[in-house]
C-alpha positions as CSV (number, residue, x, y, z in Angstrom):
1,X,4.6,30.9,12.2
2,X,1.6,28.5,12.2
3,X,2.1,25.4,10.1
4,X,-0.7,23.8,8.1
5,X,-1.8,20.3,9.0
6,X,-0.8,19.3,5.4
7,X,2.8,20.4,5.8
8,X,3.6,16.9,7.2
9,X,3.0,15.5,3.7
10,X,5.5,17.7,2.0
11,X,8.6,16.0,0.7
12,X,11.5,17.2,2.9
13,X,14.4,18.9,1.1
14,X,17.9,19.4,2.4
15,X,20.4,21.5,0.5
16,X,18.1,21.3,-2.5
17,X,18.1,17.5,-2.4
18,X,14.8,15.7,-1.9
19,X,15.1,13.3,1.0
20,X,12.4,11.0,-0.3
21,X,15.1,8.9,-1.9
22,X,16.6,8.3,1.6
23,X,13.2,7.5,3.0
24,X,12.7,4.9,0.3
25,X,16.2,3.3,0.8
26,X,16.2,3.2,4.6
27,X,13.6,0.4,5.1
28,X,15.7,-2.1,3.2
29,X,18.6,-1.6,5.7
30,X,16.3,-2.6,8.6
31,X,15.7,-6.2,7.5
32,X,18.0,-8.9,8.9
33,X,20.0,-10.6,6.1
34,X,20.1,-14.4,6.0
35,X,23.3,-16.1,7.3
36,X,25.2,-19.1,6.0
37,X,24.5,-21.0,9.1
38,X,22.1,-24.0,9.1
39,X,20.1,-22.6,11.9
40,X,18.9,-19.0,11.9
41,X,18.1,-16.8,14.9
42,X,14.6,-16.2,16.1
43,X,14.2,-12.9,14.2
44,X,15.1,-14.5,10.9
45,X,12.9,-17.5,11.6
46,X,10.0,-15.2,12.3
47,X,10.7,-13.1,9.2
48,X,10.8,-16.1,7.0
49,X,7.6,-17.6,8.5
50,X,5.8,-14.2,8.0
51,X,7.0,-13.9,4.4
52,X,6.1,-17.5,3.6
53,X,2.6,-17.3,5.1
54,X,1.7,-14.1,3.4
55,X,3.1,-15.2,0.1
56,X,1.1,-18.4,0.4
57,X,-2.1,-16.5,1.1
58,X,-1.5,-14.1,-1.8
59,X,-0.9,-16.7,-4.4
60,X,-3.5,-19.2,-3.3
61,X,-6.0,-18.2,-6.0
62,X,-3.3,-17.6,-8.7
63,X,-2.5,-20.2,-11.3
64,X,1.0,-21.8,-11.4
65,X,2.4,-19.5,-14.2
66,X,1.6,-16.5,-12.0
67,X,3.9,-17.8,-9.2
68,X,6.8,-16.3,-11.0
69,X,5.6,-13.0,-9.5
70,X,6.0,-14.3,-5.9
71,X,9.3,-12.6,-5.2
72,X,8.3,-9.3,-6.7
73,X,4.9,-9.0,-4.9
74,X,6.2,-10.3,-1.6
75,X,9.1,-7.8,-1.7
76,X,6.6,-5.0,-2.6
77,X,4.4,-5.9,0.3
78,X,7.3,-5.9,2.8
79,X,8.5,-2.6,1.3
80,X,5.0,-0.9,1.7
81,X,4.5,-2.3,5.2
82,X,7.9,-0.9,6.2
83,X,7.2,2.5,4.7
84,X,3.8,2.7,6.3
85,X,5.0,1.6,9.7
86,X,8.1,3.9,9.8
87,X,5.8,6.8,8.8
88,X,4.0,6.5,12.2
89,X,7.1,7.4,14.1
90,X,7.5,11.0,15.2
91,X,9.4,13.4,13.0
92,X,9.4,11.0,10.0
93,X,8.1,11.3,6.5
94,X,5.8,8.8,4.9
95,X,6.5,8.4,1.2
96,X,3.3,6.4,0.6
97,X,1.2,9.5,1.3
98,X,2.4,10.9,-2.0
99,X,0.0,10.0,-4.8
100,X,2.8,10.2,-7.4
101,X,4.8,7.5,-5.7
102,X,1.8,5.2,-5.3
103,X,0.8,5.7,-8.9
104,X,4.4,5.0,-9.9
105,X,4.2,1.6,-8.2
106,X,0.6,0.8,-9.3
107,X,0.6,1.7,-12.9
108,X,3.7,-0.3,-14.2
109,X,2.6,-3.4,-12.3
110,X,-1.0,-3.2,-13.5
111,X,0.2,-2.6,-17.1
112,X,2.5,-5.6,-16.8
113,X,-0.5,-7.8,-15.9
114,X,-2.5,-6.5,-18.8
115,X,0.4,-7.0,-21.3
116,X,0.9,-10.6,-20.0
117,X,-2.8,-11.3,-20.6
118,X,-2.8,-9.8,-24.1
119,X,0.3,-11.8,-25.0
120,X,-0.6,-15.2,-23.5
121,X,-4.4,-15.3,-23.9
122,X,-5.7,-12.3,-25.9
123,X,-9.1,-13.8,-26.5
124,X,-9.8,-14.3,-22.8
125,X,-8.3,-10.9,-21.9
126,X,-10.5,-9.1,-24.3
127,X,-13.4,-11.3,-23.3
128,X,-13.4,-9.6,-19.8
129,X,-14.6,-6.4,-21.6
130,X,-17.9,-8.0,-22.6
131,X,-19.8,-10.3,-20.1
132,X,-21.4,-13.4,-21.5
133,X,-25.1,-13.2,-22.5
134,X,-25.1,-9.4,-22.9
135,X,-28.0,-8.1,-25.0
136,X,-27.0,-6.8,-28.4
137,X,-28.1,-3.2,-27.9
138,X,-26.0,-3.0,-24.7
139,X,-22.8,-4.3,-26.2
140,X,-21.2,-0.9,-27.1
141,X,-22.1,0.6,-23.8
142,X,-20.8,-2.3,-21.7
143,X,-17.6,-2.4,-23.7
144,X,-17.0,1.3,-22.9
145,X,-17.9,0.9,-19.2
146,X,-15.6,-2.2,-18.8
147,X,-12.8,-0.4,-20.6
148,X,-13.1,2.6,-18.2
149,X,-13.2,0.2,-15.2
150,X,-10.1,-1.5,-16.5
151,X,-8.1,1.7,-16.9
152,X,-9.3,3.1,-13.6
153,X,-7.7,0.2,-11.6
154,X,-4.2,1.7,-11.2
155,X,-5.8,5.0,-10.1
156,X,-7.9,3.2,-7.6
157,X,-4.9,1.4,-6.2
158,X,-2.9,4.6,-5.8
159,X,-5.7,6.7,-4.4
160,X,-6.8,4.0,-1.9
161,X,-3.4,3.8,-0.4
162,X,-2.8,7.5,-0.4
163,X,-6.2,8.4,1.0
164,X,-6.2,5.9,3.9
165,X,-2.7,6.9,5.1
166,X,-3.3,10.6,4.7
167,X,-6.6,10.4,6.6
168,X,-5.0,8.5,9.4
169,X,-2.1,10.9,9.8
170,X,-4.4,13.9,9.7
171,X,-6.7,12.4,12.4
172,X,-3.7,11.6,14.6
173,X,-2.3,15.1,14.3
174,X,-5.8,16.7,15.0
175,X,-6.3,14.6,18.2
176,X,-2.7,15.2,19.3
177,X,-3.1,18.9,18.9
178,X,-6.4,18.8,20.8
179,X,-4.8,16.9,23.7
180,X,-1.9,19.4,23.9
181,X,-4.2,22.4,23.9
182,X,-6.6,20.9,26.5
183,X,-3.9,19.7,28.9
184,X,-3.5,23.0,30.8
185,X,-7.2,23.8,30.6
186,X,-9.0,20.5,31.2
187,X,-6.5,17.8,32.3
188,X,-9.2,15.1,32.6
189,X,-10.5,15.7,29.1
190,X,-6.9,15.8,27.8
191,X,-6.2,12.4,29.4
192,X,-9.2,11.0,27.7
193,X,-8.2,12.5,24.4
194,X,-4.7,11.0,24.8
195,X,-6.3,7.6,25.4
196,X,-8.3,8.0,22.2
197,X,-5.0,9.0,20.5
198,X,-3.3,5.8,21.7
199,X,-6.1,3.6,20.5
200,X,-6.1,5.4,17.2
201,X,-2.4,4.9,16.8
202,X,-2.9,1.1,17.3
203,X,-5.6,1.3,14.7
204,X,-3.3,3.1,12.3
205,X,-0.6,0.4,12.8
206,X,-3.2,-2.2,11.7
207,X,-4.3,0.1,8.8
208,X,-0.7,0.5,7.7
209,X,-0.3,-3.3,7.4
210,X,-3.7,-3.9,5.9
211,X,-3.4,-1.3,3.2
212,X,-0.1,-2.7,2.0
213,X,-1.6,-6.2,2.0
214,X,-4.7,-5.0,0.1
215,X,-2.5,-3.2,-2.5
216,X,-0.6,-6.4,-3.3
217,X,-3.6,-8.6,-3.0
218,X,-5.5,-6.6,-5.7
219,X,-2.4,-6.8,-7.9
220,X,-2.4,-10.6,-7.5
221,X,-6.1,-10.7,-8.4
222,X,-5.4,-8.7,-11.6
223,X,-2.6,-11.1,-12.3
224,X,-4.9,-14.1,-11.9
225,X,-7.2,-12.7,-14.5
226,X,-4.4,-12.6,-17.1
227,X,-2.5,-15.9,-16.5
Protein backbone atom coordinates (compact mmCIF):
# COMPACT_ATOMS: atom_id res chain seq x y z
CA UNK A 1 0.00 0.00 0.00
CA UNK A 2 1.32 3.41 -0.98
CA UNK A 3 1.70 5.81 1.93
CA UNK A 4 1.07 9.53 1.71
CA UNK A 5 3.91 11.95 2.28
CA UNK A 6 1.89 13.41 5.14
CA UNK A 7 1.67 10.10 6.99
CA UNK A 8 4.96 10.92 8.71
CA UNK A 9 3.19 13.72 10.61
CA UNK A 10 0.54 11.43 12.11
CA UNK A 11 0.92 10.86 15.83
CA UNK A 12 1.98 7.20 16.31
CA UNK A 13 -0.33 5.03 18.38
CA UNK A 14 0.57 1.72 20.05
CA UNK A 15 -2.16 -0.41 21.64
CA UNK A 16 -4.45 2.58 21.51
CA UNK A 17 -1.97 4.76 23.45
CA UNK A 18 -0.62 7.91 21.71
CA UNK A 19 3.16 7.81 21.76
CA UNK A 20 3.48 11.58 21.55
CA UNK A 21 3.79 11.62 25.36
CA UNK A 22 6.88 9.40 25.07
CA UNK A 23 8.29 11.65 22.35
CA UNK A 24 7.83 14.66 24.62
CA UNK A 25 9.45 12.96 27.62
CA UNK A 26 12.49 11.41 25.93
CA UNK A 27 14.48 14.63 25.26
CA UNK A 28 14.75 15.41 28.97
CA UNK A 29 16.49 12.07 29.55
CA UNK A 30 19.27 12.96 27.09
CA UNK A 31 20.60 15.98 28.94
CA UNK A 32 23.48 15.32 31.36
CA UNK A 33 22.60 16.18 34.94
CA UNK A 34 24.93 18.34 37.07
CA UNK A 35 27.14 16.58 39.56
CA UNK A 36 28.18 17.53 43.09
CA UNK A 37 31.82 17.87 42.04
CA UNK A 38 33.53 21.23 41.88
CA UNK A 39 34.73 20.59 38.34
CA UNK A 40 32.32 19.36 35.67
CA UNK A 41 33.20 17.31 32.64
CA UNK A 42 33.53 18.81 29.17
CA UNK A 43 29.96 18.00 28.15
CA UNK A 44 28.44 19.71 31.17
CA UNK A 45 30.77 22.69 30.76
CA UNK A 46 29.75 23.05 27.11
CA UNK A 47 26.07 22.69 28.00
CA UNK A 48 26.28 25.33 30.73
CA UNK A 49 28.16 27.71 28.43
CA UNK A 50 25.59 27.21 25.67
CA UNK A 51 22.64 27.79 28.00
CA UNK A 52 24.25 30.83 29.59
CA UNK A 53 25.13 32.44 26.26
CA UNK A 54 21.69 31.93 24.76
CA UNK A 55 19.95 33.13 27.91
CA UNK A 56 22.11 36.25 27.94
CA UNK A 57 21.23 37.00 24.32
CA UNK A 58 17.52 36.40 24.92
CA UNK A 59 17.22 38.67 27.94
CA UNK A 60 19.56 41.41 26.77
CA UNK A 61 16.65 43.74 25.77
CA UNK A 62 14.38 42.63 28.65
CA UNK A 63 14.06 44.74 31.79
CA UNK A 64 15.16 43.36 35.15
CA UNK A 65 11.66 42.24 36.30
CA UNK A 66 11.39 40.05 33.21
CA UNK A 67 14.51 38.09 34.17
CA UNK A 68 12.30 35.90 36.36
CA UNK A 69 11.32 34.17 33.12
CA UNK A 70 14.90 33.14 32.35
CA UNK A 71 14.60 29.56 33.60
CA UNK A 72 11.26 29.00 31.87
CA UNK A 73 12.24 30.38 28.47
CA UNK A 74 15.71 28.78 28.49
CA UNK A 75 14.17 25.40 29.34
CA UNK A 76 11.57 25.86 26.58
CA UNK A 77 14.25 26.69 24.04
CA UNK A 78 16.32 23.60 24.92
CA UNK A 79 13.16 21.50 24.83
CA UNK A 80 12.20 22.74 21.35
CA UNK A 81 15.72 22.34 20.01
CA UNK A 82 15.83 18.77 21.28
CA UNK A 83 12.45 17.89 19.75
CA UNK A 84 13.34 19.46 16.42
CA UNK A 85 16.75 17.78 16.23
CA UNK A 86 15.49 14.35 17.27
CA UNK A 87 12.79 14.62 14.60
CA UNK A 88 15.48 14.65 11.92
CA UNK A 89 16.57 11.10 12.82
CA UNK A 90 15.15 8.25 10.71
CA UNK A 91 12.01 6.49 11.97
CA UNK A 92 11.28 9.18 14.53
CA UNK A 93 8.28 11.41 15.13
CA UNK A 94 8.52 15.19 15.46
CA UNK A 95 5.91 16.49 17.92
CA UNK A 96 6.57 20.10 16.90
CA UNK A 97 5.05 19.44 13.47
CA UNK A 98 1.68 19.27 15.25
CA UNK A 99 -0.04 22.66 15.29
CA UNK A 100 -2.01 21.70 18.38
CA UNK A 101 1.16 21.17 20.40
CA UNK A 102 2.76 24.41 19.22
CA UNK A 103 -0.40 26.36 19.97
CA UNK A 104 -0.52 24.69 23.38
CA UNK A 105 2.94 26.11 24.06
CA UNK A 106 2.44 29.51 22.44
CA UNK A 107 -1.00 30.54 23.68
CA UNK A 108 -0.51 30.14 27.49
CA UNK A 109 2.88 31.87 27.44
CA UNK A 110 1.60 34.74 25.29
CA UNK A 111 -1.46 35.08 27.53
CA UNK A 112 0.82 35.18 30.59
CA UNK A 113 2.76 38.13 29.13
CA UNK A 114 -0.49 39.97 28.38
CA UNK A 115 -1.85 39.35 31.89
CA UNK A 116 1.41 40.58 33.43
CA UNK A 117 1.20 43.77 31.37
CA UNK A 118 -2.44 44.37 32.29
CA UNK A 119 -1.68 43.82 35.98
CA UNK A 120 1.56 45.77 36.33
CA UNK A 121 1.11 48.62 33.84
CA UNK A 122 -2.42 48.64 32.38
CA UNK A 123 -2.11 52.13 30.90
CA UNK A 124 1.01 51.33 28.88
CA UNK A 125 -0.32 47.90 27.89
CA UNK A 126 -3.50 49.40 26.50
CA UNK A 127 -1.49 52.25 25.00
CA UNK A 128 0.11 49.81 22.54
CA UNK A 129 -3.31 49.50 20.87
CA UNK A 130 -3.23 53.16 19.78
CA UNK A 131 -0.02 54.70 18.37
CA UNK A 132 0.76 58.22 19.51
CA UNK A 133 -0.30 61.01 17.17
CA UNK A 134 -3.04 59.04 15.43
CA UNK A 135 -5.64 61.24 13.68
CA UNK A 136 -9.02 61.20 15.40
CA UNK A 137 -10.99 59.64 12.49
CA UNK A 138 -8.55 56.70 12.36
CA UNK A 139 -8.64 55.88 16.08
CA UNK A 140 -11.44 53.24 15.94
CA UNK A 141 -9.92 51.53 12.91
CA UNK A 142 -6.40 51.42 14.37
CA UNK A 143 -7.67 50.07 17.69
CA UNK A 144 -9.39 47.21 15.84
CA UNK A 145 -6.30 46.51 13.71
CA UNK A 146 -3.92 46.55 16.71
CA UNK A 147 -6.27 44.32 18.72
CA UNK A 148 -6.39 41.79 15.87
CA UNK A 149 -2.59 41.90 15.55
CA UNK A 150 -2.30 41.33 19.30
CA UNK A 151 -4.54 38.26 19.30
CA UNK A 152 -2.90 36.83 16.18
CA UNK A 153 0.52 36.65 17.84
CA UNK A 154 0.14 33.16 19.39
CA UNK A 155 -1.27 31.85 16.10
CA UNK A 156 1.73 33.26 14.26
CA UNK A 157 4.10 31.62 16.76
CA UNK A 158 2.51 28.20 16.37
CA UNK A 159 2.03 28.34 12.60
CA UNK A 160 5.59 29.57 11.97
CA UNK A 161 7.16 26.68 13.86
CA UNK A 162 4.79 24.10 12.36
CA UNK A 163 5.11 25.34 8.78
CA UNK A 164 8.91 25.55 8.74
CA UNK A 165 9.43 22.08 10.19
CA UNK A 166 6.70 20.49 8.06
CA UNK A 167 8.06 22.03 4.86
CA UNK A 168 11.58 20.85 5.66
CA UNK A 169 10.50 17.28 6.42
CA UNK A 170 8.41 17.11 3.24
CA UNK A 171 11.27 18.41 1.12
CA UNK A 172 13.69 15.89 2.62
CA UNK A 173 11.26 13.03 1.95
CA UNK A 174 10.63 14.16 -1.64
CA UNK A 175 14.34 14.39 -2.46
CA UNK A 176 15.09 11.09 -0.70
CA UNK A 177 12.33 9.39 -2.69
CA UNK A 178 13.67 10.86 -5.93
CA UNK A 179 17.21 9.67 -5.14
CA UNK A 180 15.94 6.14 -4.39
CA UNK A 181 13.93 5.95 -7.61
CA UNK A 182 16.73 7.37 -9.77
CA UNK A 183 19.48 5.13 -8.37
CA UNK A 184 18.88 2.10 -10.66
CA UNK A 185 17.97 4.29 -13.65
CA UNK A 186 20.46 7.16 -13.57
CA UNK A 187 23.14 6.59 -10.92
CA UNK A 188 24.94 9.88 -11.62
CA UNK A 189 21.79 11.94 -11.17
CA UNK A 190 20.94 9.91 -8.06
CA UNK A 191 24.35 10.71 -6.54
CA UNK A 192 23.86 14.41 -7.26
CA UNK A 193 20.40 14.22 -5.72
CA UNK A 194 21.83 12.50 -2.64
CA UNK A 195 24.39 15.31 -2.35
CA UNK A 196 21.59 17.86 -2.44
CA UNK A 197 19.79 15.78 0.20
CA UNK A 198 22.85 15.87 2.46
CA UNK A 199 23.16 19.65 2.13
CA UNK A 200 19.44 20.04 2.76
CA UNK A 201 19.74 17.93 5.90
CA UNK A 202 22.46 20.24 7.20
CA UNK A 203 20.20 23.18 6.43
CA UNK A 204 17.34 21.54 8.31
CA UNK A 205 19.58 21.08 11.35
CA UNK A 206 20.18 24.83 11.30
CA UNK A 207 16.47 25.52 10.76
CA UNK A 208 15.56 23.25 13.69
CA UNK A 209 17.76 25.28 16.02
CA UNK A 210 16.88 28.68 14.56
CA UNK A 211 13.12 28.12 14.74
CA UNK A 212 13.32 27.15 18.41
CA UNK A 213 15.39 30.27 19.08
CA UNK A 214 12.98 32.50 17.14
CA UNK A 215 9.99 31.04 19.03
CA UNK A 216 11.51 31.91 22.40
CA UNK A 217 12.96 35.22 21.18
CA UNK A 218 9.52 36.46 20.12
CA UNK A 219 8.12 35.43 23.49
CA UNK A 220 10.86 37.43 25.20
CA UNK A 221 10.01 40.47 23.04
CA UNK A 222 6.34 40.15 23.98
CA UNK A 223 7.46 39.97 27.60
CA UNK A 224 9.56 43.11 27.18
CA UNK A 225 6.49 45.05 26.06
CA UNK A 226 4.64 44.17 29.26
CA UNK A 227 7.26 44.48 32.02
